[in-house]
C-alpha positions in Angstrom: 0.0 0.0 0.0 2.7 2.5 0.9 5.9 0.7 -0.1 6.7 3.1 -2.9 6.9 6.3 -1.0 8.4 4.5 2.0 11.3 3.3 -0.1 11.8 6.7 -1.4 11.6 8.3 2.0 14.1 6.0 3.7 16.9 7.5 1.7 16.3 10.8 3.6 16.7 9.0 6.9 14.1 7.9 9.4 11.6 10.3 10.9 12.0 8.7 14.3 15.3 7.2 15.5 16.1 5.7 18.9 19.6 4.5 19.6 20.6 2.6 22.7 17.8 4.2 24.8 17.6 3.2 28.5 15.3 4.3 31.2 15.1 3.2 34.8 12.5 3.8 37.5 14.6 3.0 40.6 15.6 -0.7 40.2 13.1 -1.2 37.4 14.7 -1.2 33.9 11.7 0.1 31.9 13.5 0.7 28.6 16.4 -1.6 28.0 18.7 -0.7 25.1 16.0 0.3 22.6 17.0 0.7 19.0 14.2 1.6 16.6 13.7 3.5 13.3 10.5 4.6 11.8 10.5 5.8 8.2 8.2 8.4 6.6 4.7 7.1 6.0 5.2 4.0 8.1 2.6 2.8 10.6 4.3 0.9 13.5 2.1 -0.7 16.1 3.7 -1.6 19.5 2.2 -4.6 21.3 3.1 -6.3 24.5 1.8 -7.2 28.0 1.2 -4.5 30.6 4.3 -3.1 32.1 6.5 -4.0 29.1 7.5 -0.3 28.5 5.3 0.5 25.5 3.8 3.7 26.9 7.1 4.8 28.3 8.7 4.4 24.9 5.9 6.4 23.3 6.2 9.2 25.9 10.0 9.3 25.6 9.8 10.1 21.9 7.9 13.3 22.9 10.2 13.8 25.9 7.3 13.6 28.3 9.6 11.0 29.9 13.3 11.7 30.2 15.8 8.9 29.3 18.9 7.9 31.2 21.1 7.4 28.2 21.0 6.8 24.4 19.7 9.2 21.8 16.3 10.1 20.2 16.1 11.9 16.9 13.1 13.4 15.2 13.7 13.9 11.5 17.4 13.9 12.0 17.4 16.3 15.0 18.3 15.2 18.5 15.6 15.9 21.0 16.7 18.9 23.0 16.4 18.8 26.8 14.1 21.8 27.4 13.1 25.3 26.3 12.0 26.7 23.0 13.9 24.2 20.9 12.1 21.3 22.6 8.7 23.1 22.1 9.5 23.5 18.4 10.5 19.9 17.9 7.5 18.7 19.9 5.3 20.6 17.5 6.5 18.1 14.9 5.3 15.2 17.0 1.5 14.9 17.5 0.4 12.9 20.6 -2.9 11.3 21.4 -3.3 9.8 24.9 -5.8 7.5 26.6 -7.4 10.6 28.2 -8.5 13.3 25.8 -6.9 16.2 27.6 -9.2 18.7 26.0 -9.7 22.2 27.6 -13.1 21.8 29.3 -14.0 25.5 29.2 -13.2 26.0 25.5 -15.3 25.0 22.5 -14.2 22.1 20.2 -13.2 24.6 17.6 -11.1 26.6 20.1 -9.4 23.4 21.4 -8.2 22.7 17.8 -7.2 26.3 16.9 -5.3 27.0 20.1 -2.0 25.3 19.1 -1.7 26.7 15.6 -2.4 30.2 16.9 -0.2 30.1 20.0 2.7 27.9 18.9 2.8 28.3 15.1 1.6 32.0 15.0 -1.1 31.2 12.6 -3.8 33.9 12.0 -7.1 33.2 13.7 -9.1 32.9 10.4 -6.6 30.6 8.9 -6.5 28.5 12.0 -10.3 28.3 12.1 -10.4 27.2 8.4 -7.8 24.5 9.1 -9.6 23.3 12.2 -12.9 23.0 10.4 -11.3 20.9 7.7 -9.7 18.6 10.3 -12.9 18.3 12.3 -14.7 17.4 9.0 -12.0 14.8 8.3 -12.5 13.1 11.7 -16.3 13.4 11.4 -17.2 15.9 14.1 -17.4 19.2 12.2 -21.1 19.5 13.4 -19.9 19.6 17.0 -17.5 22.6 16.6 -19.4 25.0 18.8 -19.9 22.6 21.7 -17.9 22.1 24.8 -16.0 18.8 25.3 -18.4 17.5 28.0 -21.3 17.7 25.5 -19.5 15.1 23.3 -19.2 11.3 23.6 -15.8 9.8 24.5 -15.3 8.7 21.0 -16.1 12.1 19.6 -13.7 13.7 22.1 -10.9 11.4 21.1 -11.5 12.3 17.5 -11.3 16.0 18.4 -8.0 15.2 20.2 -6.7 13.6 16.9 -7.8 16.7 15.0 -6.1 18.9 17.5 -2.8 17.0 17.1 -3.1 17.1 13.3 -3.6 20.9 13.4 0.1 21.3 14.3 0.9 19.6 11.0 3.1 17.0 12.7 5.7 14.8 10.9 4.8 11.9 13.1 1.7 11.0 15.2 2.1 9.0 18.5 -0.9 7.2 19.9 -0.7 5.9 23.5 -3.6 3.4 23.9 -6.0 5.9 22.4 -9.1 3.6 22.7 -8.5 2.1 26.2 -10.7 4.6 28.0 -13.6 4.3 25.6 -16.8 2.3 25.7 -16.7 -0.7 23.2 -19.1 0.9 20.7 -17.0 4.0 20.4 -13.7 2.2 19.8 -14.3 1.6 16.1 -15.1 5.2 15.3 -11.7 6.2 16.6 -9.9 3.3 15.0 -11.6 4.1 11.6 -10.2 7.6 11.9 -6.7 6.2 12.5 -7.0 3.7 9.6 -7.9 6.7 7.4 -4.8 8.6 8.5 -2.6 5.5 7.9 -4.0 5.2 4.3 -3.2 8.9 3.7 0.4 8.2 4.5 0.7 9.7 8.0 3.7 8.4 9.9 2.3 6.7 13.0 3.6 5.0 16.1 0.7 3.3 17.9 0.6 1.6 21.3 -2.6 -0.4 21.4 -4.4 -3.6 22.4 -6.5 -3.5 19.3 -5.3 -6.4 17.3 -7.7 -5.7 14.4 -6.1 -2.3 13.9 -2.6 -3.8 14.0 -3.7 -6.3 11.3 -5.5 -3.8 9.1 -3.3 -0.7 9.3 0.2 -1.6 10.5 3.2 -1.9 8.2 5.2 -3.4 11.1 4.4 -4.8 14.5 6.8 -4.4 17.4 6.4 -6.7 20.3 7.8 -5.6 23.7 8.4 -7.5 26.9 10.4 -6.5 30.0 11.5 -3.2 28.5 12.9 -4.7 25.4 11.9 -5.1 21.7 11.6 -8.9 21.6 10.3 -9.3 18.1 9.4 -7.2 15.0 7.7 -8.4 11.9 4.8 -7.6 9.4 1.4 -8.1 11.0 0.8 -11.2 8.8 4.1 -12.8 10.0 3.7 -11.8 13.6 0.1 -13.0 14.0 0.5 -16.3 12.0 4.1 -17.2 12.9 5.4 -15.5 16.1 9.1 -16.4 16.6 9.6 -16.0 20.3 8.0 -17.9 23.2 7.0 -14.5 24.8 5.1 -13.5 21.7 3.5 -17.0 21.3 2.4 -16.8 25.0 1.0 -13.3 24.5 -0.9 -14.2 21.4 -2.1 -17.5 23.0 -3.6 -15.5 25.9 -5.3 -13.1 23.6 -7.0 -15.9 21.7 -8.3 -17.6 24.9 -9.5 -14.2 26.3 -11.6 -13.2 23.2 
């Protein structure tokens, strides 16, 4: 589906690159010598049992978590420690969390225009036009004047995706974006994400949704005990996992569903 522009993009170097990344919480080694590259237009899904380091990895890429050693680069630039340079680089990395983190007292439209106006210096009218296009794209344009509390969880999460897209990021990170949603709302968010994947957005997705991994991922990364244990195409991973940890993980999933 995306192999042509992926091949072409890889010559420019990866959009996300982690080299020898380590992170400890006290005695717990949460990220253990992580090496990972994500190329432009690639959709990478990170799977693994709870406590395997998936969310920490995702948050480290946006420097919401600091790392002990190693290097993280976004589009060839090393993540700065703090200050304006970090804010600028962060603008290239959209992030969608489990909780929607929308401003409760601002309308849906204001939630989406805030970043482009404040961070990117976009004019109000231009930001409004962009926001409406994005709300249309995620299927909630008719909710623009409402407050977040007036929307369902699925709608709020789609607004959160539109808000991240408004910054025109080079890569989107999703940290279990459907885990706080009621089952009937999960698909509307996943469908939005599948749409983004088809449009060629570079995405790194931590999720428990195997259907999404099968449908939209170019590559599945399986983590356990803070390490990348296995990586493969979805087809390969789900039909022929190589490691005992992955076999065990998939075996439990099948018995639980």
